[in-house]
C-alpha positions as CSV (number, residue, x, y, z in Angstrom):
1,M,45.0,145.9,27.8
2,Q,45.7,145.1,31.3
3,P,44.2,146.8,34.3
4,R,46.1,149.0,36.5
5,G,45.4,147.0,39.6
6,Q,44.6,148.1,43.3
7,A,47.3,148.2,45.9
8,V,47.8,145.4,48.3
9,D,45.9,145.9,51.5
10,P,48.0,145.5,54.7
11,Q,45.5,143.2,56.1
12,A,45.1,141.0,52.9
13,F,48.9,140.5,53.2
14,S,48.9,139.8,56.6
15,N,46.3,136.9,55.7
16,L,48.6,135.8,52.8
17,M,51.7,135.5,55.4
18,G,49.5,133.9,58.3
19,R,49.1,130.9,55.9
20,L,52.9,130.5,55.8
21,A,53.2,130.2,59.5
22,P,54.7,129.3,61.8
23,F,57.3,131.7,62.6
24,E,59.8,131.6,65.6
25,P,59.8,134.5,68.1
26,E,61.7,137.8,67.1
27,A,62.1,136.0,63.7
28,H,64.6,137.2,61.3
29,L,63.3,136.9,57.5
30,A,65.3,137.9,54.4
31,V,63.5,139.0,51.2
32,A,65.1,138.6,47.7
33,V,64.7,142.0,45.8
34,S,65.7,142.5,42.2
35,G,64.6,146.2,42.2
36,G,61.5,145.6,40.0
37,A,58.1,145.9,41.0
38,D,57.3,142.7,42.2
39,S,59.9,142.1,44.7
40,S,60.1,145.8,45.8
41,A,56.5,146.0,46.7
42,L,57.1,142.5,48.6
43,A,59.9,143.9,50.7
44,L,57.8,147.0,51.7
45,L,54.7,144.9,52.5
46,L,57.0,142.3,54.6
47,N,58.5,145.1,56.4
48,D,55.5,146.6,57.4
49,W,54.4,143.3,58.4
50,A,57.2,142.3,60.4
51,L,57.6,145.7,62.2
52,A,54.0,145.3,63.8
53,R,55.0,141.8,65.2
54,G,58.6,142.7,66.4
55,F,60.4,140.6,63.7
56,Q,63.3,142.1,61.4
57,V,63.7,141.8,57.5
58,T,67.0,142.1,55.6
59,A,66.5,142.9,51.9
60,L,68.9,141.1,49.8
61,V,69.9,142.9,46.4
62,V,72.0,140.5,43.9
63,D,74.0,141.8,41.4
64,H,74.9,139.3,38.7
65,G,77.2,141.4,36.8
66,L,75.5,140.5,33.6
67,R,75.3,143.8,31.6
68,A,76.3,147.3,31.9
69,G,75.0,149.2,35.0
70,S,73.8,146.5,37.0
71,A,76.0,147.3,40.0
72,A,74.5,151.0,39.9
73,E,70.8,149.4,39.7
74,A,71.8,147.3,42.6
75,R,73.2,150.2,44.7
76,D,70.2,152.3,43.7
77,T,67.8,149.5,44.9
78,V,69.5,149.3,48.2
79,K,69.3,153.2,48.6
80,T,65.6,152.9,47.8
81,L,64.5,150.3,50.0
82,S,67.1,152.1,52.9
83,N,65.1,155.4,52.3
84,Q,61.6,153.2,53.2
85,G,63.2,152.0,56.4
86,L,64.6,148.5,55.2
87,G,67.9,147.2,55.9
88,A,69.1,146.1,52.7
89,Q,72.4,144.6,51.4
90,M,74.0,144.0,47.8
91,L,75.5,140.6,47.3
92,R,77.7,140.1,44.0
93,V,78.0,137.1,42.1
94,R,81.6,136.1,41.7
95,G,83.5,134.1,38.9
96,P,83.1,133.4,35.4
97,K,79.7,134.0,33.8
98,A,77.8,131.2,32.1
99,R,77.9,131.4,28.1
100,A,74.7,129.1,27.9
101,N,71.4,128.7,29.8
102,I,72.3,132.3,31.0
103,Q,68.9,132.7,32.9
104,A,68.8,129.4,34.5
105,A,72.7,129.6,35.3
106,A,72.0,133.1,36.8
107,R,69.1,132.1,39.1
108,A,71.1,129.2,40.2
109,A,73.9,131.5,41.5
110,R,71.2,133.8,42.6
111,Y,69.7,131.3,45.0
112,R,73.2,130.2,46.2
113,L,74.0,133.5,47.4
114,L,70.8,134.2,49.2
115,T,70.5,130.9,50.9
116,D,74.3,130.8,51.8
117,W,73.8,134.3,53.3
118,C,70.8,132.9,55.2
119,A,72.7,130.1,56.5
120,R,75.6,131.7,57.8
121,R,73.4,134.0,59.8
122,G,70.8,131.6,61.0
123,V,67.8,133.3,58.9
124,L,65.4,130.6,58.6
125,H,63.1,132.2,56.1
126,L,63.9,133.5,52.5
127,V,60.7,135.5,50.8
128,L,60.3,135.7,47.2
129,G,58.4,137.8,45.2
130,H,56.7,135.3,42.5
131,H,53.1,136.4,41.8
132,R,50.1,135.3,40.1
133,N,51.4,136.0,36.6
134,D,54.6,134.0,37.2
135,Q,52.8,131.2,38.4
136,A,50.6,130.8,35.2
137,E,53.4,131.5,33.2
138,T,55.6,128.6,34.8
139,L,52.7,126.3,34.2
140,L,52.6,127.4,30.4
141,L,56.3,126.9,29.9
142,R,56.2,123.4,31.7
143,L,53.4,122.1,29.8
144,G,55.3,122.9,26.6
145,R,57.9,121.1,28.1
146,G,55.7,118.2,28.8
147,S,56.1,118.0,32.4
148,G,53.7,115.7,34.7
149,L,51.9,116.4,37.3
150,D,54.7,117.6,39.7
151,G,55.9,120.5,37.1
152,L,52.4,121.5,36.5
153,A,51.6,121.9,40.1
154,A,54.1,124.8,39.4
155,M,55.6,126.7,42.4
156,A,54.8,126.0,46.2
157,P,53.8,128.5,48.5
158,V,56.4,127.1,51.1
159,V,59.5,125.1,50.1
160,E,61.6,123.4,53.1
161,S,65.2,123.0,51.9
162,R,68.3,122.2,54.1
163,D,69.2,125.5,55.4
164,V,66.0,127.7,55.0
165,R,62.2,127.9,54.1
166,L,61.5,129.6,51.0
167,L,58.2,131.5,51.1
168,R,56.1,132.8,48.4
169,P,53.3,134.8,49.5
170,L,52.2,136.4,46.5
171,L,51.3,133.5,44.4
172,E,47.6,134.7,44.2
173,V,48.4,138.5,43.8
174,P,48.4,139.7,40.1
175,R,51.5,141.8,38.9
176,Q,49.3,145.0,38.6
177,D,48.6,145.3,42.1
178,L,52.2,145.3,43.1
179,E,52.8,148.0,40.8
180,A,49.8,149.8,42.0
181,T,51.2,149.5,45.6
182,L,54.3,151.1,44.8
183,R,52.9,153.9,42.9
184,A,50.2,154.6,46.1
185,R,53.8,154.7,47.8
186,G,55.5,157.0,45.5
187,V,58.1,154.5,45.0
188,T,59.8,153.8,41.8
189,W,61.4,150.7,40.2
190,I,63.8,149.4,37.7
191,E,62.5,147.6,34.4
192,D,64.8,145.1,33.4
193,P,65.2,145.1,29.8
194,S,65.6,141.1,29.9
195,N,62.2,141.0,30.7
196,R,61.4,142.2,27.2
197,D,64.3,139.9,25.5
198,R,62.3,137.6,23.1
199,T,64.9,134.8,23.1
200,H,63.8,134.0,26.7
201,G,60.4,131.8,26.6
202,R,59.0,133.3,29.5
203,V,59.0,136.7,27.6
204,R,57.6,135.2,24.7
205,I,54.6,133.8,26.9
206,R,54.0,137.0,28.9
207,Q,53.9,138.8,25.4
208,L,51.0,136.6,24.5
209,G,49.2,137.3,27.5
210,D,46.3,139.3,25.8
211,A,45.6,136.4,22.9
212,L,45.7,134.0,25.7
213,A,43.3,135.8,27.9
214,H,41.0,136.2,25.1
215,E,40.7,132.3,24.9
216,G,40.1,132.1,28.6
217,L,43.5,131.2,29.5
218,T,43.9,134.3,32.1
219,A,46.7,134.4,34.5
220,A,44.0,134.0,37.4
221,R,42.4,131.0,35.7
222,L,45.7,129.4,34.9
223,A,47.2,130.0,38.3
224,A,44.0,128.4,39.8
225,T,44.4,125.3,37.7
226,A,48.0,125.1,38.9
227,A,46.4,125.3,42.4
228,H,44.2,122.2,41.7
229,L,47.2,120.3,40.2
230,A,49.3,121.3,43.4
231,R,46.4,119.6,45.5
232,A,46.6,116.6,43.6
233,R,50.4,116.6,44.0
234,A,50.2,117.0,47.6
235,A,47.8,114.1,48.0
236,L,50.0,111.7,45.9
237,E,53.2,112.6,47.6
238,F,51.4,111.7,51.0
239,T,50.6,108.3,49.7
240,V,54.1,107.6,48.3
241,A,55.4,108.6,52.1
242,D,52.8,106.1,53.3
243,L,54.1,103.6,51.1
244,L,58.0,104.2,51.9
245,A,57.4,104.1,55.6
246,R,55.8,100.7,55.1
247,A,58.4,99.0,52.5
248,A,61.7,101.2,53.0
249,S,64.2,100.9,55.6
250,P,67.2,103.3,55.2
251,D,70.6,102.4,57.0
252,P,73.1,105.2,58.6
253,A,75.8,103.7,56.2
254,G,73.8,104.8,53.1
255,H,72.0,102.0,51.7
256,L,68.3,101.1,51.8
257,W,66.3,97.9,51.9
258,L,63.3,97.7,50.2
259,N,60.3,95.5,50.3
260,P,59.0,94.5,46.7
261,E,56.0,93.0,48.1
262,S,54.7,96.2,49.1
263,L,55.8,97.9,46.2
264,G,53.8,95.6,44.0
265,R,50.5,96.2,45.9
266,A,50.7,99.9,45.2
267,P,49.1,101.6,41.9
268,Q,51.7,102.1,39.6
269,E,52.3,105.9,39.7
270,V,52.9,105.4,43.5
271,R,55.2,102.5,43.1
272,L,57.4,104.5,40.5
273,R,57.6,107.5,42.4
274,A,58.5,105.5,45.7
275,L,61.1,103.9,43.6
276,A,62.7,107.2,42.1
277,R,62.8,108.8,45.8
278,A,64.8,105.5,47.0
279,L,67.3,105.7,44.1
280,M,67.9,109.6,44.5
281,M,68.3,109.1,48.3
282,V,71.0,106.3,47.9
283,G,72.4,107.8,44.6
284,G,72.5,111.4,45.7
285,A,71.5,112.7,42.4
286,D,69.6,115.9,41.5
287,Y,67.0,114.4,39.7
288,A,64.9,111.2,39.3
289,P,65.8,108.9,36.6
290,R,64.0,108.9,33.3
291,L,60.6,107.6,33.1
292,T,61.6,104.7,30.8
293,S,64.2,104.0,32.7
294,L,62.4,103.7,35.7
295,T,59.5,101.7,34.1
296,R,62.0,99.1,32.9
297,L,63.6,98.7,36.6
298,E,59.6,98.4,37.9
299,A,59.0,95.5,35.1
300,K,62.1,93.7,36.5
301,I,61.2,94.0,40.2
302,L,57.7,92.8,39.4
303,G,59.0,90.0,37.6
304,G,61.5,88.8,40.3
305,L,64.6,90.5,40.1
306,R,67.4,87.9,40.1
307,R,70.6,89.2,38.6
308,G,70.4,92.7,40.0
309,A,70.1,95.9,38.2
310,T,71.7,99.6,38.0
311,L,70.0,102.8,38.0
312,G,70.4,106.2,38.9
313,G,74.0,105.6,40.4
314,C,72.7,102.6,42.4
315,R,73.0,98.9,42.4
316,I,69.5,97.3,42.9
317,L,70.3,93.7,44.4
318,P,67.9,90.7,45.1
319,R,68.7,89.6,48.7
320,R,66.4,86.8,49.8
321,R,62.8,88.4,49.8
322,R,64.0,91.9,50.0
323,L,65.9,94.3,47.6
324,L,69.0,96.1,48.7
325,L,69.9,99.7,47.0
326,V,73.4,100.7,47.2
327,R,75.6,103.5,45.7
328,E,77.7,102.5,42.9
329,A,81.3,103.1,44.4
330,A,82.6,104.0,40.8
331,A,80.2,106.7,40.6
332,A,81.3,108.4,43.8
333,R,83.9,111.1,43.0
334,P,86.7,111.9,45.6
335,V,87.3,115.4,46.7
336,R,90.4,117.0,47.8
337,V,89.6,118.4,51.5
338,A,91.6,120.3,54.1
339,P,91.5,120.0,58.0
340,G,88.7,122.2,59.4
341,Q,86.8,121.7,56.4
342,R,83.1,121.0,56.0
343,L,81.6,119.7,53.0
344,H,78.5,117.6,51.8
345,W,80.1,114.7,49.8
346,D,78.4,112.6,47.0
347,G,75.1,114.2,47.9
348,R,75.1,111.6,50.8
349,F,77.2,112.4,53.6
350,E,77.7,115.4,55.7
351,I,81.6,115.6,56.4
352,R,83.3,117.5,58.9
353,L,87.2,117.3,59.6
354,R,88.7,118.4,62.7
355,R,91.6,121.0,62.6
356,A,95.2,119.6,62.6
357,D,97.4,119.5,65.3
358,S,100.6,117.7,66.0
359,R,99.0,114.0,66.3
360,T,97.0,114.4,63.1
361,T,98.1,114.4,59.3
362,G,96.8,117.5,57.5
363,S,98.2,117.3,53.9
364,N,97.0,115.8,50.8
365,L,93.8,114.6,52.1
366,T,91.0,113.3,49.9
367,V,87.4,111.8,50.7
368,G,86.0,109.3,48.6
369,P,84.4,106.0,48.3
370,L,86.4,103.2,50.3
371,G,86.5,101.1,47.2
372,S,86.5,97.2,46.6
373,A,90.1,97.1,47.8
374,G,89.8,98.9,50.7
375,W,86.7,96.9,51.9
376,A,88.3,93.7,51.2
377,S,91.6,94.9,52.8
378,L,89.2,95.9,56.0
379,S,87.3,92.9,55.6
380,R,90.5,90.6,56.2
381,T,92.2,92.5,59.0
382,S,89.3,94.3,60.8
383,D,88.8,92.9,64.5
384,E,85.3,92.7,64.0
385,T,83.4,91.5,60.9
386,C,82.7,94.3,58.6
387,R,79.9,92.6,57.3
388,D,78.4,92.8,60.6
389,V,78.1,96.4,60.3
390,V,77.7,97.1,56.4
391,P,76.5,94.6,53.6
392,A,79.2,93.6,51.3
393,A,77.8,95.2,48.4
394,A,77.3,98.5,50.0
395,G,80.9,98.6,51.6
396,P,83.0,100.3,48.6
397,A,80.9,103.1,48.4
398,I,81.1,104.3,52.2
399,P,83.1,107.6,52.9
400,A,86.8,107.1,53.4
401,L,89.5,109.6,54.0
402,F,92.9,109.0,52.4
403,D,96.1,110.9,52.7
404,R,99.7,110.5,50.7
405,R,100.0,106.8,52.2
406,G,96.5,105.6,51.2
407,L,93.8,104.8,53.6
408,L,93.7,107.1,56.9
409,E,90.1,106.7,58.4
410,V,87.1,104.9,57.9
411,A,84.2,106.5,60.4
412,L,81.5,104.3,59.6
413,L,83.9,101.1,60.7
414,G,85.7,102.7,63.5
415,Y,88.8,102.4,61.5
416,R,92.0,104.5,61.7
417,R,95.5,103.7,60.5
418,G,98.3,103.6,62.7
419,A,98.5,105.1,66.4
420,K,95.3,106.0,68.1
421,G,94.5,109.4,68.7
422,S,92.2,112.2,67.7
423,N,90.5,111.2,64.2
424,L,90.4,114.0,61.6
425,L,87.0,112.8,60.7
426,Q,85.0,114.7,63.1
427,I,81.6,114.0,61.8
428,C,80.7,111.6,59.0
429,R,77.2,111.3,58.9
430,F,74.5,109.9,56.2
431,S,72.4,113.2,55.4
432,P,71.1,113.0,52.0
433,Q,70.4,115.7,49.8
434,N,67.1,114.0,48.9
435,A,65.5,112.5,51.8
436,L,63.4,109.6,51.4
437,T,60.2,111.5,52.2
438,S,60.5,115.4,51.9
439,A,58.3,117.9,53.2
440,R,54.9,117.6,51.2
441,F,54.4,120.2,48.4
442,T,52.3,123.0,50.3
443,V,49.2,124.2,49.0
444,A,48.5,127.4,51.1
């Protein structure tokens, strides 16, 4: 039987938020609210904290449209929050619904909506209601999947993403205390029926809570274990960043040079992580290569790579005493674009097109890899040697703009077909979704 809990003290919440600093003057924070007790209590506590500092809070309520009545519940949540003095908005997930991995798909859609809302308005902080019980369940779920250290460190208090900081101030606060906080204020909350659906692994683990606690696996102890592992992960990431600072040289054209001798002197775990980071940066992949594939590549490098290798959408090539990592051009997909459009192409390059005018081509435009034929053609006809700017192995994968007649622009080589004028490629900048070193896993 779970205890009823105690309402979260405002000073205690202030201390939790203080660990997530800094915040800019007159900060605007968004808070994701589902209507459940956890996020509703967070929104109220956050609003009180923000008002005392001259900050602004907007509560964002997402309607996934996955079940009847969800829109009405979202509207009720917005009304409840508004009655408590919060600015609140409802966001709707559009488009077809996933038929498999429904919870994961819904979570991804929710984060896209929330982060896009923040990015459009310049809101730098998105606050999430994950609490101690969520942290414990995450550890157990990942343990069951055979996760390594990164997964078992569970959720971080702060995650720095491209557009917004994700903040989780409640990772040490039990669910019961958040429910008690709402009861103390006379505020009701919504119980999502999916929280009782045993088809979801998290629900099954939650229902084992009493039995696990009897064996000493309480939510508090599991969350503390995740915190211990988080400290180990943070220290390891620091060591990996130090190695990459010495061993890796990224290039604005999207390729990377690696010093195999520096890699070879590092401990294996550090070396493997450094290789994974390098491959993810150059290849633009969402995930690191499988460990078995990574260790095979490691063995080839330590043995003196002679013929090259491929992994993670990259080619790894020996060049004198260094390794050259380049994107596989065949793995980079062309994308239709329009004048004025902005996109992140191939997980690697920020692209922005100017709006069309009388001097520019404005139809049937595609951004894609230059390709071997395009590289060979420019290498023959360019006034300056392309290889002086980009290694030949990297050239076919650099971004190029095509129209109905073929190759139109290659910004990285300063090429534009035909008469000179305003280039359509206003911005073409290497901005990988996976930085070589990212913000370290945080431990508040």
